[in-house]
C-alpha positions as CSV (number, residue, x, y, z in Angstrom):
1,K,80.7,109.4,69.9
2,G,78.2,110.5,67.1
3,I,80.4,113.4,66.4
4,S,83.7,111.8,66.2
5,E,82.4,109.2,63.7
6,F,81.3,112.1,61.6
7,L,84.2,114.0,61.7
8,A,86.7,111.0,61.2
9,P,86.0,110.4,57.6
10,A,86.3,114.4,56.9
11,Q,89.8,114.5,58.9
12,Y,90.9,111.8,56.7
13,N,89.7,113.3,53.6
14,M,91.5,116.5,54.7
15,S,95.1,115.0,55.2
16,A,94.5,112.9,52.0
17,V,94.1,116.6,50.2
18,N,96.8,117.8,52.1
19,E,99.2,115.2,51.2
20,T,98.1,115.4,47.7
21,K,98.9,119.0,47.7
22,L,102.1,118.4,49.1
23,N,103.0,115.8,46.4
24,S,102.0,118.2,43.7
25,V,104.0,121.1,44.7
26,I,106.4,122.2,42.1
27,F,109.0,125.2,41.9
28,L,109.9,126.7,38.6
29,L,113.5,127.7,37.9
30,T,114.2,130.9,35.9
31,G,116.9,131.5,33.1
32,L,118.2,134.6,31.5
33,P,115.4,136.0,29.3
34,C,116.7,135.5,25.8
35,N,115.7,134.6,22.4
36,G,116.5,131.3,20.2
37,D,119.9,132.0,19.1
38,A,121.3,133.4,22.4
39,H,119.7,130.7,24.0
40,L,121.6,128.0,22.1
41,W,125.0,130.4,22.7
42,I,124.0,130.1,26.3
43,S,123.7,127.0,26.8
44,I,127.1,126.0,24.9
45,S,128.7,128.5,27.0
46,F,127.2,126.8,30.3
47,C,128.2,123.3,28.8
48,F,131.7,124.7,28.0
49,M,132.1,125.8,31.6
50,Y,130.5,122.7,33.0
51,V,133.3,120.4,31.1
52,I,136.0,122.7,32.3
53,S,135.1,122.6,35.7
54,V,135.1,119.2,36.1
55,V,137.8,118.2,34.1
56,G,140.1,120.8,35.7
57,N,139.3,119.8,39.2
58,S,139.5,116.3,38.7
59,V,142.9,116.8,37.1
60,I,144.1,118.4,40.0
61,L,143.0,115.8,42.2
62,F,144.8,113.4,39.7
63,I,148.0,114.9,39.9
64,V,148.1,115.5,43.9
65,K,147.1,112.1,44.1
66,T,150.0,110.6,42.1
67,D,152.6,112.7,42.4
68,P,154.5,111.9,46.0
69,S,156.1,115.3,46.1
70,L,152.5,116.9,46.3
71,H,151.7,115.3,49.6
72,E,151.9,118.1,51.6
73,P,149.7,120.0,53.6
74,M,149.0,122.9,51.0
75,Y,148.4,120.4,48.4
76,I,146.0,118.5,50.6
77,F,144.0,121.4,51.5
78,L,143.9,122.2,47.6
79,S,142.4,118.7,46.9
80,M,139.9,119.4,49.6
81,L,138.8,122.7,47.8
82,A,138.7,121.1,44.3
83,I,136.5,118.3,45.7
84,T,133.9,120.6,47.2
85,D,134.2,123.0,43.7
86,L,133.5,119.7,41.9
87,G,130.5,119.0,43.9
88,I,129.1,122.3,43.7
89,S,129.3,122.3,39.8
90,I,127.9,118.6,39.8
91,T,124.8,119.8,42.0
92,T,124.2,123.2,40.3
93,I,125.0,122.9,36.9
94,P,122.7,120.2,35.6
95,T,119.6,122.2,36.4
96,I,120.9,125.0,34.4
97,L,121.5,122.9,31.5
98,G,118.5,121.3,31.8
99,I,116.7,124.8,31.5
100,Y,118.9,126.3,28.4
101,L,118.9,122.6,26.7
102,F,115.4,120.9,27.1
103,N,113.4,123.7,28.5
104,S,113.0,121.9,31.7
105,R,112.3,124.3,34.4
106,E,109.9,122.3,36.9
107,I,111.5,120.6,40.0
108,S,109.7,118.9,42.6
109,L,109.5,120.0,46.0
110,D,111.8,116.9,47.3
111,A,114.4,117.5,44.4
112,C,114.7,121.1,45.2
113,L,115.1,120.6,49.1
114,A,117.8,117.7,48.1
115,Q,119.6,120.5,45.7
116,L,119.5,123.1,48.1
117,F,120.7,120.9,51.1
118,F,123.8,119.7,49.1
119,I,124.4,123.4,47.5
120,H,124.6,124.7,51.2
121,L,126.3,121.9,52.6
122,L,129.3,122.1,50.0
123,Q,129.2,125.9,50.5
124,C,129.8,125.5,54.2
125,I,132.6,122.8,53.6
126,E,134.3,125.5,51.1
127,S,134.3,128.3,53.6
128,S,135.8,126.2,56.3
129,V,138.7,124.7,53.8
130,L,139.7,128.2,52.8
131,L,139.9,128.7,56.9
132,L,142.0,125.7,57.3
133,M,144.5,127.0,54.1
134,A,144.5,130.4,56.1
135,F,145.5,128.2,59.2
136,D,148.1,126.5,57.0
137,R,149.6,129.7,55.4
138,F,149.9,131.2,59.1
139,T,151.7,128.1,60.5
140,A,154.1,127.9,57.4
141,I,155.1,131.6,57.8
142,H,154.9,132.0,61.6
143,N,156.6,129.0,62.5
144,P,158.1,127.1,59.5
145,L,160.3,124.7,61.4
146,R,157.4,122.6,63.0
147,Y,155.4,123.1,60.2
148,A,155.7,119.5,58.9
149,S,155.2,118.4,62.6
150,I,152.1,120.3,63.3
151,L,150.3,119.7,60.0
152,T,150.7,116.0,59.9
153,P,148.3,113.8,57.3
154,P,146.4,112.4,60.3
155,R,145.4,115.9,61.8
156,I,144.6,117.1,58.3
157,A,142.3,114.2,57.9
158,K,140.6,114.9,61.4
159,M,140.5,118.9,60.5
160,G,138.6,117.7,57.2
161,L,136.3,115.6,58.6
162,M,135.5,118.3,61.4
163,A,134.6,120.5,58.6
164,V,132.2,118.0,57.0
165,L,130.5,117.1,60.2
166,R,130.2,120.8,61.3
167,A,128.6,121.7,57.7
168,M,126.1,118.8,58.1
169,V,125.1,119.8,62.1
170,I,124.5,123.1,60.9
171,I,122.7,122.4,57.3
172,L,120.7,119.3,58.0
173,P,118.2,120.9,59.4
174,L,117.6,123.3,56.7
175,P,115.3,120.9,54.1
176,F,113.2,119.6,57.1
177,L,112.4,123.1,58.1
178,L,111.2,123.5,54.6
179,K,109.5,120.5,54.4
180,Q,106.9,121.6,56.8
181,F,105.5,124.5,55.1
182,R,102.6,124.6,52.9
183,Y,103.2,126.0,49.5
184,S,101.2,127.0,46.2
185,R,101.2,124.3,43.6
186,A,103.4,126.6,41.5
187,N,106.3,128.7,42.8
188,V,108.7,130.7,40.5
189,L,112.3,131.1,41.7
190,S,114.3,133.9,40.5
191,H,117.7,131.3,39.8
192,S,118.4,127.9,38.1
193,Y,118.9,126.0,40.9
194,C,117.4,126.0,44.6
195,L,118.2,127.9,47.5
196,Y,117.4,128.1,51.1
197,Q,116.1,131.9,50.9
198,E,114.2,131.8,47.8
199,V,112.3,128.5,48.9
200,M,111.6,129.9,52.3
201,K,110.0,133.2,50.7
202,M,107.8,130.8,48.8
203,A,106.0,129.3,51.9
204,C,102.6,130.2,53.1
205,S,103.3,130.2,56.9
206,D,105.2,132.1,59.0
207,I,108.9,131.9,58.3
208,T,110.2,134.0,61.5
209,V,112.2,131.0,62.6
210,N,113.4,129.5,59.5
211,S,114.4,133.5,58.8
212,I,116.4,133.5,62.1
213,Y,118.0,130.1,62.0
214,G,119.2,131.0,58.0
215,L,120.9,134.0,59.6
216,F,122.5,131.9,62.1
217,T,124.0,129.7,59.8
218,K,125.5,132.2,57.7
219,L,126.8,134.2,60.8
220,L,128.1,130.8,62.3
221,T,129.7,129.6,59.0
222,M,130.8,132.1,56.5
223,G,130.6,135.2,58.9
224,L,133.0,133.4,61.8
225,D,134.9,131.8,59.0
226,S,135.7,135.0,56.8
227,L,136.8,136.8,60.5
228,L,139.2,134.2,61.6
229,I,140.4,134.4,58.0
230,F,141.1,138.0,58.3
231,L,142.6,137.9,61.9
232,S,144.9,135.0,60.4
233,Y,145.9,137.1,57.7
234,V,146.6,140.2,60.0
235,M,148.9,137.9,62.3
236,I,150.5,137.0,58.9
237,L,151.0,140.5,57.9
238,K,152.3,141.2,61.5
239,T,155.0,138.1,61.2
240,V,155.9,139.3,57.6
241,L,156.8,142.6,58.3
242,S,159.0,141.5,60.9
243,I,161.5,139.5,58.9
244,A,164.5,142.2,57.9
245,S,165.0,141.1,54.5
246,H,163.1,142.7,51.9
247,E,163.1,139.6,49.6
248,E,162.2,137.1,52.2
249,C,159.4,139.2,52.8
250,L,158.0,139.1,49.5
251,R,158.7,135.5,48.9
252,A,156.4,134.8,52.3
253,L,153.3,137.1,50.8
254,N,153.9,135.5,47.4
255,T,152.7,132.1,49.1
256,C,149.5,133.7,50.2
257,V,148.0,135.4,46.9
258,S,146.4,132.4,45.3
259,H,144.7,131.5,48.4
260,L,143.6,135.2,48.9
261,C,142.3,135.1,45.3
262,A,140.3,131.9,46.2
263,V,139.0,134.1,49.3
264,L,138.1,136.8,47.3
265,L,135.9,134.9,44.5
266,F,134.4,132.9,47.3
267,Y,133.3,135.9,49.6
268,T,132.8,138.6,47.8
269,P,129.4,137.2,46.1
270,E,128.4,135.9,49.3
271,I,128.8,139.1,50.8
272,S,127.4,141.4,47.9
């Protein structure tokens, strides 16, 4: 009893110190190395990109919503893609602008975990939307007569909800896995925003489980989605090549060009 009474205050003080250390953990975001003039021009460029991204995606959503002729599956999926792009811009650009406009490089642990959660959540949703768009193009080319009856608005809404729920289930554990780690007081990141892989490497603990789960999330989301998109385009090509008319063949392939560009822009940086 005497020993336990002696150790109790020490254990309380130790937990208080650990809590203080956890609350004082900060991450330092990194920008491009440049002088004052270049710093200004880079900040103006990022501001311009941010405005273009927000305004452009907002205009797409407004046009699709107000024009009844665009209430079709292809444009509904395009609206979903615009929403995810808008969310990614809102999540990442403010910290980038904070670095170049106000030289604000510090971000707390909780804010960093929140940012990486939304970044990876929206990336997962965007990957799912690109997969749904590939399914949309396959259905339109392979079975055009039943296209409207297969992709009805209620079914599209359920598909979008499933994409969000899948992303939530897969990504939600990430911040909780990182929260339990110990970190040093200052941690320098190599990006202008927080990512799971980088924050994980800053931990002063064994990260084996987190590395395995991080790889699992990539394979289950972007790895699986990219494979299914590839298979869908193999089936699209097989269907298109069976069309006798050369003009109809080109017309069918032209409907897939914009989606292919979006897929390449999204997956190429991720894979590299």
